[in-house]
N, C-alpha and C positions, 0 to 999 in steps of 0.2 A: 560856604557851600556844602563842607563836609557834614555840617550841622542839620542842613534841609535834606540832604541826601539819607543820613541816620534818621530823622522825623519820618521821612517818607516812606523808609525800608520799616519802620517800626508800625507804624499805621495800616501799611499793608499787610503785616504779618498778624495785628489784631483783627483785620477783615478776613482772612481766609481763616484763621482761628473762629470766628465768628460763623463764618459759612458751613464750616466743619461741624459746629454744634447744632446749626440746623438741621444738618443731614442726618445727622446721629439723632436728632428730637424726632424727625418728622418720617425720615425714609427706613427706619428699623420698625416701624407697624406695618403690619398689612392688612388694615380694616376691611370688610368686605362691603359696607356701606357707608354712605355720606352721612352724618348727623345732621339735621338741620334744628337751629336753636336762634336764640333771640336774646341780646343783653339789652338791659336800660337801666339806667339812663345811659344812654350815648351821644352827647359827649359826658363823659364820666368826670364828677369833680369831687368824689370821696362818699364816704359812707357804705351803703349795701350797694352791689354791683347784683341785679336781680339775672338770674339765667333761667330762660323757658326752653324744654324740650319735651319732648312726646316719651323719650327713654325713661322706664323707672330705673335704671341700675344708678351705680354709685356714678358720680362724674369727677374724672380725672382732669384736673386744669392746671394749664400753663400759660402763663402770660410773658412773652416775650417782647423786647425793646427791638428797633430797628437795627442793631447791631447783630440781632438774633442770641442774646444773652436773655438766658431766664431771670426775671424779676421777680414772680410768684408762682409760686406752685401749691396747689393743695388737692386735696380728693373730700369730696362731700356727698352726702345723700342730700341736702339741702337744696332751696331754690335761689340761694344768693351766696357771696362772698363778700369779703371787706377787704381789698388790696389797697391799703392807706397808704402805702408807700409811693405809690406812681407819681412820677414827676411831669410837667407837661411834656407832651409829645404824643406820637402815635405808635399804638402797639399790636402786637398780633395776638389774637384769643385762641387756643388750641384746648377744645373740650374732647374728651375720648370717654365714651359709654359703650361698655362690651366690647362687641366689635365694629362699633360707629366710631367716626372721629370725624370733627368739622372744625373751620377755621373761621374767623371774621376779624374785622379791626375795630380798635377800642381807641376813641380818639379822648385826651386829656387836657381840657385848656389850661 
């Protein structure tokens, strides 16, 4: 019984920490406009992940797992990234370009 309670407590603490990380990443920014962008291929199976957006500014890209943990982070002027460390799952991709930012879902089969 004590082991189960300890396990539940540890899982709860990890979830609260992940929520705090997400709040810090998403709510500390105050962009003025929503960035519209497309990712392909989605589902993503490795290699190049192409990013299409209208903005010409540098792309600040963050990929988060479902726990809110950052699993990939980079900045680029290019139209693709290569996040080859992604395991099977569903991810949130946040891209910020200048005052604009947007979110979308990425599936890795």
